[in-house]
Structures are given as C-alpha cells and as structure tokens.
N, C-alpha and C positions, 0 to 999 in steps of 0.2 A: 504495501501500499504505500503510497505516496504521501508526504504530511505537505500543507499550503501552511506554509510558517507563520503567515500574518495573523496568526490566530492567536500568539502570544503575545501577552499585551506589555508597556512599558515598564520599565522598574517598579516604581511601587504605586501604579495607579492599577485598579480593574479587580481587586481582589474581592470588594465589594459584593459583585455577580456572585464569586462560590464561595461566600460567607456560610448557605445554605449547609453546605457538607458540612463545615469545622462540627458545629455541636454534633450531627449526627454519626460524624467518624470518629467521635471519641468510644472506648470501653463506657458501657451505663449500667454501674450500679451492681448491685449483688448477683450470681446466675441466672439465667433468664428460664422461664418458667414454659413458656411456650415457643415459637418460630423462632430458630437462632439466625440472623442475619449475619453473615460472608461480609459484607461489606461493612457494616455500621459494629459490631460486636466483634468477631476472629478477625480480621484484616488490619484493625489498627494494634491488635495483640502483637502477632508476625512482623509488621512496620516499629511499632517499638523495642521488639528483643530481638529478632531475627533479621530483619532485611538488610543489615548493616553488612552480614556477609556473604548474603546467600542474595545476591544478585545480578543483574547481566554484567556487569564490569567485574565482579567479585563471586563465583561461584564455590564458595567454600565447601568442598567435599562434592562437586561440581553439582552442587544442588542449588537451583534457584527459584524463589520464591514470590517474586514479584508475578511474575504470570503465571494463571490458575491452571491451565495444563502442564504446568512444567510441576507446580507444587502438589500436588496430585503425583505424579510419575515419579520423583525420587530422586536420589543421585547413585553416588559412585556404590553404595551398600546394593544395589540391583535392585533392593524390592521396593514396593508400591508402598509413597509416604502415605500415602491418604486412600483409605480404600471406601467409598461410600458405604455406606450404612455398614458398615462394622469398624467399629473404633480398635477391638481388639484385635483386625489383621492390619493394622496402619501402624507404620515403621515409624512414624512420627511421634505417636503416642507414647514409645516405651524410650524415645529418645527423650522426652520432654516430664517424663513420671520421675519426680523424684526417688531416691533409694538413700536411704542414712543422712535423708538431709539433702543432698547430693544428685542431679542431674547430668545427664552426657552434654545437653543442650539447653538453653542456650550459652554457647562455651563460653569459659570464663568468666558466668556472670549469674547470680544468683538464681534460684529454679523459679520459672514461672507460679503465681498465686494458685493456690488451690480454685480459686475462683476462677480462673482463667484457663485452668486445666479442664474444670466444667463445661464452661462455653467450648471450647475445641470439642471435648469427648460430646456435647449434643451437636453439636454441629455436625460433626461425622455420622453420628448415628442418625441423623435424620436427613442422609442422603447429600452431607458436603455441596450444598449447591452454591454456584455463585449468583448472586445477586445485584454485583456492578453494575450502576447504573452508564457508566464508559467500559463495561466487560469486552464490547466489540472494538474498541481502541489500537491501531498499530504495536505492534511489538518492537522495541527496540535494543540492541546490544553491539559490540564490540565487532561483530563479525557480521552484522546486521545493521548499520547503520542510518539514520535518516536521511530521505530523499526528499530534497527540494523545487517545487518549480517558484517560488518565490523567495526572497530572502528575511531570514527572520530580524527580527531589533534586535539591535548589538546593543548590552544592557550592560558589558564589561571586559576591556581592554588590560594587556597588559606586559609587559616587558620582561626578558628573563633579564638578570643583572649584566649576565654577558654582551646582552643587545643581540644576541643573532637570531631568539624567537621571540613572536608575537604573540598570543593567547588570544583568542577571541570567543566571547559566545556565539551558542547556537542554539537550537532545539534539542535537549537532552543529551546534549555534546558540546565540551568544548575543542575550539579546533586550533591546533599550533600550526603557525606559517612560520615561513622565514623570513627575519622581519623587514625586509625589504620589499615583501607581497609577490615574491616570485614564484610562492610554491606552497602547499601545503605537507608539515613533515609528518601529523598524526593528526589522528580524531580521537577525542576521550570519550566513549559514548556510555552514560553513566544510567543511575534512575530517575534522577532530578527532569523533569518535562523543563521549569525553567533554571535558567542560570543568572545569578543576580551579583557575584562578584567572583574575580579570579586575581590569583596572586601568587606571584613564585615566590618561594623560599629564599631568605637570606643570601644562601649559596649557588640559588638557582636550580637544585637537584630534586627538588617538588613542587608541585603545584597545589593551592588551596581552592577551592570553589565551595560556592554557598550557590543554595538555592532550593528549589523544590517541585511540590506541584499544589497549587494554590487549593486551600482549604483542605488537604488531607495529607502533606507532608511536609516536613524540612529538613534539609539533609546538610550536612558537610562533609566534601570527599578531598584526602589529599593523596594525587597524583604521583608516581615516581615517574620524572621528565623523562627520564632515559629510554629505561622502559618502557612506558605507554600503558603502565599498570595501576588501578588503584589500591594503593596500599593500606586507606581507609575509608572506612563509610561511618558516618555517626546520622540515625535517623532521630531528629528532635524537633518534637511538634508536631501538630497539624495544620500548619501553613509556611511557606519561603523564608529563610534566612537572610540574610542581608551583610554586606559589610564586612567581608572576611582582613583578617590581616595576622601579621606572625610580630611575634616577638624579634627582637634583635639578634638574639641565639638562636632562634630555629625552634627553639623546643616548646614553646605553647604560638597554642594558634587564640582568635579573640571575632568573635563577630556577633549581630544582633540579630533580634526577633522580635514579630508582631505579636506578642506577647507583652509586650512592653519590657522584656530582659537582655541583659548584656549577658553573654556567657565566653568561658576559656575554656578550652581543653588541652591536654598533655599529648602531643605527637604521638611520644615514645608509647603510652599507654593509651590512647583512647578516652580515656578518664574525664571526669567533668573537674575541673577547680576551681573556676571562679563562674558565680555567677551571683548577680545584683537588679534589680527590679526597682532604682532610682527614679526611670524616664515612666512618663505617663503617656506616653504613646509607642506608637512602631519605634525601634530603634534602628537606623539605617544605615550607620558607618562606623567603624573603631579605628583606632588607631593607637601603638604603643606607644610607652614614652622612650627618650634614647637608650635610660639604661635599662628599662624591659620591665621596671617595677610597678609601673602605672597604665591604665588604658583610659582610653579617651572614647566618648562613644556622644554619636550626634542623636538627633530624633524628629519627630514628627512633632513631640511636644514644645518646640522651639529653645531649645535648651541644649548644650555642650557640656558633659560632664567629666570629672575627674575621678578614676577608681582605683583604687590602692589594690594591686594583685595578692601578696600575700595576704593581706585582711580579706579583701575579697568588699570593702568598704568606702561605701560613696563619702567624698573626699569635698567637694567644690564645684558649682557652679562656675564654668570657667566665663559665659558669657552672662550679660546682666540679665538677670530675672525680673527688672521692674516690669510691669504691663504695658507694651507697644514698641518697649525697646528693640524687640527682634521682630518683623513682622512676617510669619510664617512660617513651616518646620525648615529644618536641616535635614540637607540630604546627604552631603559628603564631606569629608575631613582628610586629610592630609598631614604629616608633620615635616619641619623643616629636619636636610640629612642630618646634620649634626647638632643642634639646637631644639630644646623645647619649648618650638613656637609653631604655632598650627594654622593651617589655612581651611577655612570655613565656605561652602556654597550653598542658598536654600532658595528659598522661595520667593526671598526680598529681591534676588537677581545681584546682588553685590559680594563679590569677594570680600573677605577679609582675613586680616591676620591677629591672634591672639595668644600671648604669652600661656605658657601652660600651669604657671604657679604662680601663686597672687603673691605681691610684695607690699602691698596694704592691708589692713580691715576692710573690709568687706562695708558699705555705705548706703543706704536706699540711694537709687536714682542710679549707681555709677555703673561704669564696662569699663573699669581701670584695666582691665585684661588688654584691652584692644591694641594693639601697637599701628595697624594701618589698614585701612578699607583703599578700594580700588574701584576704577569707574563703574556705574552702574550699569548692566548688559540686562537688554529685552527678555521677562517671562522669568524662569524658576533657572536655578541653576542645580544642574542633576550631577557635573560632576567641578572636582578641580584635582589639580598637581602639581608637586613642587619639582623643579628641575633637579638633574643629581647633584649638579653643585649647588644649591638652592638660592640662582642665585634669580632666575625667574618663577614664574608660577603661569600655571594655563586653566583657564576657566572655561566649560561648557553649558550652554543655556538651549529653552525651549520657549516658544512663544507661538501661538498663531500661527501653527503649521510648519513654520521654519526654526532656523537653528541658526546658533554663532559659536565662535572659539574664538577665545581672545588671550594674547599671551601678553603679561605684564614684567616689567624690572620689577622685583620680589623688595630691592631694596630703597627705591624713590618713588616707586608706584605708578611711574609714566607708562603708557599701553606703547609697547614692542609690532603688536603684529594684531591682526584681526580678518575672520574668514567666516562670510557667510553662507549658510545649506539650505536652499530655499526649498530643498524636497523633504522639510522634516526638521524636527529635534534632534539634538546632540546628545546623549546619556551619556558618553564615556569619552575621555581623554586621558592620554598618556604621554610625556616624554621620554624617547628613547635614552639610552645611557651618554650618548653622546651630546642629546643636551640642544639638538641643532636641528632634528626632526620628533614630529608631535603626530601621535597616532590617533583619529577621532573614529568613532562612531555612532550610529542613533538610528532614528525612523526608516529611513531608507534602506540601509542594510547594509550598506557600501564602509569599508573600509577606507580611510583618506590618510593619507602620510603627506604632514604638512610641513614646508620650511616654518622652523618656528619664528628667524627673525623676519621674514618679510608676508608670512602669512598665506604663500601659493599653495597650492597641493599638487606635488612630486609625484605622485601615484593616486590611486585607488581601485578596489577590486574588492567582489563578495570574498566574504569571510570563509563561505560554505559551497558545496560543489552545486549550481542547478542545472536543472534537467528541462528542454523544452516543454510547454505544455502538451498532454498529452502521449510523451514519449514512455514507454513501459523498461 
C-alpha cells in the first residue's frame, strides 16, 4: 500500500482531532467482566510493557507485537504466541505468568500485574479479536519502508557533528542523507508514525528520535548511526513526545510530553531518571546545560523552566512570569555551544536570548534574565538554532501559508540574511557544523540548503523517495 504523506500534521497542531482516542486507549480500572477490547484494554498493556523490544525496528526473539497478525504468530520459539480461544495453548501466557515472583517477560522488568494478565487471559479466551479502528492501515518496517506519492511535512532536521550526514523526518522513519543532499544513506523505519525531533549524540554515533502516534503512543528511539540499528525504544504515555536532547556526556536524554511533563532517561539502561511536572501545558523542547546538571524546557504555557537533574526539582522560571510579558507559547530552545545562554522562539515571532542562571533576586514584573531580542518575524517561530561557534543564530517561522528563515549576528542582533518560502511554513532549521550552510524544512516537504550569509538557496531536495501517482 502507498502512503499519501500529507495526512501527517505539522509539529504541535492537529492532535485535538485524535484526542478522543487518548482516554479510550488507556487501561480501564479493574479486570473486565464483559467483552474485552483489544484496542482499549489489551493493546495499551502491550504498548507500555512489551512493544519497545518487539516492534518492526527491533524484533526481540524475532517477535513483533505491533502488527496484529505477527502478534498472534509468535517468534523464534516456533510456537504460536496466541491461540484464539485457548489461553493454555498460548505461548505468550506462559511467558508473562510469574513463577516465584518473576516472569520471563517483560524481560528485565517487573512482571505484569495480576489484573493485566487477567485482561489478556479473558481476551484470548473470548477469541482474541482485533477491534482496532485502524487495523487495516499499512504496515512498515526496515524491510518494507513507506512509499510516497507526496512528501510529508518536515518537522525535524539535524546534522551529524562531523558534518557528513543530515537526518530528516519522514512518516514512520528518519532518513539519513549525505549532508550536501546528494543521496540517501539509510532509512531508519520504526514504530512511531510521526517524528517530532531528531538529534545526533555529541560524538555522532547515536541518533535520538522522539515522536509517536497521536492519541495512542509516545515513543523515544535511539539508533546506532553506523549500523542503522535500533538500540533502544521507550514507549512513553499515550501521545507523541517532543524536543529530544542529549546531555553533554551522551549518557542521558531528555524530552517533553503533552501530559505537561519533562522526562529524562539513562541511555545505558533505558530507565527513567528524571520526571518533572512543573509546566502547565505541553512541553515542546528541551536542552541540557553546559555541565549537564540542569535541563531547560519550554512549553505552550508561555514559560521556560530550569530543572536540576540530580534532584529532579524545579529551580526557576527563566523567562518572566508576569502576565502579558510573553505572548503565546514557546516552541523551541537551543543553548549556546559553550555558555549557559539560551535562544528561544515561539508564538510571538521574536527570537530572544536569555541567561540560564539568575544573577539577582526576582522582582515582580522583571525580565532580568533576557540578554537580547532580535527582529520580529511574521507568524510563529517553530525552530531556532545556534551556529557551532555561537556567533550566529537562525530562526524559522510560519505565517498565513508562507514561511521565513532569518540569520542574525548573535552578538549585536543585526540581521545577516533572510529567505522567504512561499509554499508553506518552515518548521525546522539547523546550521551545518561549518557555519556556512543552513538546512531548513517544513510544510512543502523540501529540504533547502541555504547560504547562511546571503540567504540564497544552494540546493533543495525531497528527503523521501517519491513515486509517480498511480505507480505500483
């Protein structure tokens, strides 16, 4: 089947239409007494506990649990994982049933709760029916990547630290390109339908991806860049995840969630080490401090917050909290390469730089941490970026069906270059490590490589392979 990619919604809009699925998809209280729903009751248990290791990009035991047919079939054991109507003959039940307080699966995690096992048992006994509203949607994996008649919106871009690769978001995948746009190096196809952020690790050997399936799944992925293999998949909540970032030593990752939380995980163990709920709306982007002991997050709640990593505690509102000081939510944050200074962008269309640590006591109405404002751009800012040397900043905006990319001098605030995109908003922008080239992408699905000094487009291309309409 082909995927017409325009159904993917841009960055932070469009989830309201899927909100009806969110509450229906969560486990619902005590074990059921009537007909058990796979979609509403069984699937969320598998999603939270099992699918991170048993999915298209990472089939532990050669077993995949995100495709219903494969879920029933089983893996390398050769036994049927689920035999409809016969729980005792279903290999999955033997794997999840504790003996002596431990169960074979989920591997390395606590056993499922008795109520969860009861739900699965009853569902199998009732015939293991698939009542998913999207059970007929196409299935994608590394061997069967998506095909496109139209390009998807580009919500995320990032260059590798050595400048050799450019990662671009697609549908169900991240596409690795040669940095000059001359060809695809690899397609990293995973479980998440929407990709919201991509970030190379500090040494460039790993790629962090956040995203999910709106109203159903949030997921964080870590890929081995050289081997093109998924190393870690972490299902998180029931909606897409945003704004992934790496600690400077590459040992921790942080990201934001629509449930108003900021979270951090250990790369080595995959265990959660940071959880903070100080925000009052979706958390859309994150960045670590120079020392890695703090994380900064921005949100639709019009605030930028400072969180201490070891204690997981909220430290300060870096931006002013005076009503009216900020007009609209914040979408993006980036940190100066060598200093704890923060570049932000959001609904008011004005890039700003703030110091991370307050140097005087807060007073009502102050915005003391602000260092500099840049020229106001049309519409909302969806992304901002520092150059590697910290001397330039870039910002990308969307307004009334058009987009704009600007480059400013970070030290004096003067505009260096400007590029207008007539075919839709720009949702992602990133400097090449040489500081001379800027990659930008957005609504029209094109990656533009722009001369940062002149604003001229050096080359442009679609990051995904396109097929002619009607081609088989």
